[in-house]
C-alpha positions as a printed Julia matrix, in Angstrom:
72×3 Matrix{Float64}:
  -78.87  -15.42  51.63
  -79.89  -13.66  54.89
  -79.37   -9.91  55.25
  -76.08   -8.89  56.89
  -76.06   -8.54  60.66
  -75.97   -4.88  61.79
  -72.8    -3.62  63.47
  -74.82   -1.81  66.15
  -78.43   -1.87  67.35
  -79.66    0.91  69.68
  -83.1     0.84  71.32
  -84.82    3.7   73.16
  -88.06    3.04  75.01
  -90.19    4.85  77.56
  -93.03    2.4   78.12
  -95.17    4.05  75.44
  -92.83    4.52  72.49
  -89.92    2.45  71.25
  -87.31    3.38  68.64
  -84.82    0.83  67.28
  -81.93    1.85  65.01
  -79.54   -0.58  63.32
  -76.38    0.65  61.6
  -73.95   -1.33  59.45
  -70.73   -0.4   57.72
  -69.98    2.89  59.51
  -66.72    3.8   61.22
  -68.56    5.44  64.11
  -71.6     3.14  64.08
  -72.43    3.41  67.78
  -72.45    7.22  67.94
  -74.38    7.45  64.65
  -76.98    4.94  65.87
  -77.39    6.73  69.21
  -77.74   10.15  67.57
  -80.28    8.8   65.06
  -82.32    7.02  67.76
  -82.45   10.16  69.91
  -83.47   12.31  66.93
  -86.26    9.87  65.95
  -87.43    9.55  69.54
  -87.6    13.35  69.95
  -89.63   13.55  66.72
  -92.02   10.85  67.99
  -92.49   12.66  71.32
  -93.01   16.04  69.65
  -95.63   14.66  67.27
  -97.6    12.67  69.86
 -100.79   14.25  71.16
 -100.9    12.87  74.69
  -98.53   12.43  77.58
  -97.31    9.17  79.02
  -99.98    6.61  79.88
 -101.24    6.35  83.45
  -98.68    4.51  85.54
  -95.74    5.87  83.52
  -95.5     9.31  85.12
  -91.94    8.63  86.31
  -90.69    7.08  83.06
  -87.1     7.52  81.91
  -85.17    6.86  78.72
  -83.51    3.49  78.5
  -80.66    2.8   76.09
  -79.37   -0.73  75.56
  -76.18   -1.3   73.64
  -75.22   -4.81  72.63
  -72.08   -6.1   70.93
  -72.04   -9.13  68.69
  -70.23  -12.21  70.1
  -67.42  -11.74  67.56
  -66.49   -8.39  69.16
  -66.3    -9.69  72.75
C-alpha cells in the first residue's frame, strides 16, 4: 500500500538551497507547511558558511503551492 498523498506540499528555493515540506491531516495545512518551510529555510541560511553562488546575487525566494486534482 503506497503512503498517503500529502494535503499540501510547499517548496522554497533560492538556486542554492531547497526546502520541501509536506503536511497531511491538518486543518490549517497550508499555513503550517509555509511556516515550517520558512523556519527550516532560515535555519539552513543561518547555518551556511558562504553566500549565494556566483550568478545568484539577485536571487529571491520562490514559493510554489499546488492543490491536488480532487480539490480543483
